[in-house]
C-alpha positions, -999 to 999 in steps of 0.1 A, spaced: -586 -765 -305 -601 -735 -325 -612 -737 -360 -586 -730 -386 -592 -697 -405 -606 -700 -440 -579 -691 -465 -604 -676 -488 -616 -653 -460 -581 -642 -453 -575 -634 -490 -608 -614 -492 -599 -594 -461 -564 -586 -475 -580 -575 -508 -606 -554 -490 -578 -537 -470 -558 -530 -502 -589 -516 -519 -596 -493 -489 -561 -481 -488 -562 -474 -526 -595 -455 -522 -581 -433 -494 -550 -427 -513 -566 -416 -545 -593 -394 -528 -566 -377 -508 -548 -367 -540 -579 -350 -555 -588 -333 -522 -553 -319 -520 -557 -304 -554 -591 -289 -545 -575 -274 -514 -547 -258 -533 -572 -244 -558 -594 -229 -530 -563 -213 -514 -553 -198 -548 -588 -183 -552 -590 -170 -517 -557 -152 -520 -573 -128 -545 -556 -110 -574 -568 -135 -600 -579 -124 -635 -609 -139 -653 -588 -162 -675 -569 -176 -645 -601 -180 -626 -616 -200 -655 -586 -222 -655 -589 -229 -618 -625 -238 -621 -616 -263 -649 -589 -278 -627 -614 -281 -597 -640 -298 -620 -613 -323 -631 -605 -330 -594 -641 -335 -585 -646 -360 -614 -616 -379 -602 -631 -383 -568 -665 -394 -583 -647 -420 -604 -626 -434 -576 -657 -437 -554 -675 -455 -581 -647 -479 -590 -616 -484 -568 -598 -507 -592 -571 -487 -612 -571 -514 -638 -606 -504 -649 -606 -479 -678 -631 -461 -699 -615 -453 -732 -621 -421 -752 -600 -400 -777 -579 -377 -755 -552 -350 -760 -526 -366 -737 -506 -334 -738 -534 -315 -722 -536 -341 -695 -499 -336 -687 -504 -298 -688 -532 -299 -663 -514 -323 -640 -484 -299 -639 -506 -269 -634 -524 -285 -604 -491 -295 -588 -478 -259 -593 -509 -246 -575 -499 -268 -546 -465 -250 -543 -443 -274 -562 -419 -263 -589 -433 -282 -618 -427 -274 -655 -445 -290 -684 -426 -298 -717 -453 -310 -741 -446 -318 -778 -469 -298 -801 -495 -316 -822 -494 -349 -804 -519 -374 -819 -551 -381 -801 -551 -416 -785 -578 -436 -768 -572 -436 -731 -591 -430 -698 -583 -394 -689 -593 -397 -653 -571 -428 -647 -542 -413 -667 -544 -381 -647 -543 -402 -615 -512 -420 -627 -495 -386 -635 -506 -371 -602 -491 -400 -583 -458 -397 -602 -456 -360 -596 -464 -365 -559 -436 -390 -557 -412 -366 -574 -422 -338 -549 -417 -361 -520 -381 -369 -531 -370 -335 -542 -361 -303 -524 -382 -271 -526 -355 -257 -550 -355 -286 -574 -376 -283 -606 -398 -313 -617 -404 -317 -654 -435 -334 -668 -430 -342 -704 -450 -357 -733 -438 -367 -767 -441 -393 -794 -413 -418 -800 -417 -445 -826 -449 -464 -819 -455 -451 -784 -465 -419 -767 -443 -412 -737 -453 -394 -705 -425 -388 -681 -419 -372 -648 -383 -362 -640 -370 -351 -606 -336 -340 -593 -339 -359 -560 -316 -384 -544 -323 -412 -569 -332 -448 -564 -307 -477 -558 -305 -499 -588 -313 -530 -567 -345 -514 -555 -359 -502 -588 -378 -534 -597 -397 -535 -563 -408 -499 -560 -439 -506 -582 -453 -532 -557 -481 -521 -534 -471 -509 -500 -433 -507 -508 -417 -476 -492 -379 -474 -493 -378 -447 -466 -402 -453 -437 -396 -420 -421 -412 -402 -451 -450 -398 -455 -469 -419 -481 -489 -450 -484 -466 -469 -508 -495 -471 -533 -488 -443 -557 -463 -461 -580 -484 -493 -579 -514 -473 -591 -493 -457 -619 -482 -491 -630 -518 -506 -629 -530 -477 -650 -503 -480 -676 -508 -517 -680 -546 -514 -682 -540 -492 -713 -517 -518 -728 -486 -498 -719 -459 -500 -694 -440 -479 -668 -403 -477 -664 -378 -459 -642 -343 -446 -650 -323 -434 -620 -288 -427 -607 -280 -421 -571 -276 -385 -564 -289 -375 -598 -327 -379 -595 -351 -402 -613 -373 -403 -644 -405 -423 -644 -420 -429 -679 -454 -442 -690 -453 -456 -725 -486 -459 -743 -492 -475 -776 -500 -451 -805 -527 -463 -829 -513 -480 -859 -527 -472 -894 
């Protein structure tokens, strides 16, 4: 009779697989952004202001790759004072470069808050990618940022098919994919939740079948 497997080894192997899947998922997102930027530049007809903007977006994508390679745990954050509205604008701009119909709606004069801009951008990129996946090419996706009470809210709204109410609680678990015939790793929403919670915040979804979905990351505002 063979030796029984060590439960600790099985757990370690499972965690290693999850971390590897997370690493691949996050690097793929940044590489896709760089590819879209390169295509936009190669197409020509870009003025100096637009070119500077594309360079800034590419630098942001490269930093995202560096950070993920250094630390694959999305719950690890490095806090600094950040204009979260700018993070939302950059995420929307990068998605638009990839061909998606994404519009940003950012409240003016949002307060600076202490967040990890790389991790927060990863969370937004994942929410936007999820919205694109479940929307038609004609649908507009809206990325919004505004303050409400004691929280700063970042949301991504799509006009897709929506999520059944009984499934809404489980979609944030790693590896969950409601539709197996569509591409995806099932990690994007789990990463977004981990990032939100690492900042002391939360993520929610509101959805009605046939009327799209809105994912919202709520971050605590500094209290005076």
